[in-house]
N, C-alpha and C positions, 0 to 999 in steps of 0.2 A: 661526379661525386656529390654534387648538390642535389641531383635528382634522387640518388639513393637515400640521402638523408631525409629528403622530403617524404619519400615513401615510408621510411621508418617512422617518422613523426606521425604521418597520416595513420599508419597501422596502430600506433600507440593511442592516438586520440580516438580512433574507432573502437578499440578494445575498451578504453576507459568509458566511452559513451555507452557501450553495450552493458558494461558492468553497472554503471550508474542507473540505466534504465531498469535492469534486473532488480537492483536494490529498491528503487522507487516503487516498482510493481509489488514487491514483497511488503513494503510499508503500507501501500494502499490496500492490499488484501487484509493485512492485520487491522487496519483502521476500520474497514468495512465489517470485519468479523466482530470487533469490539462494539461498533455502532449497533449491529444487529442484536448483540447480547444486551446492550443497554435498553434498546427498544423493547425487547422481550420482557425484561424485568419491569419496565414501566407498564407495559400492557398487562402483565400478570398482577402487578400492584393495583392497577385500576380495576381489574376484574375482581380481585379480592375485596377491595373497598366497596364496590357495588353490591357484592353479596352480603357484606356485613351491615350495610345500610338498609338493605331490603329486609 
């Protein structure tokens, strides 16, 4: 009976771990997407400022 409970807990922990990894990867993708958008806006802003100065 103890072995069966250990397997059940192990499965639950494994499932939780997999779900947590999936959520973290989704967050990282969202962070990278936002970072790229911010960098694009900065790059465009710098390009516009250079044109207006020239």
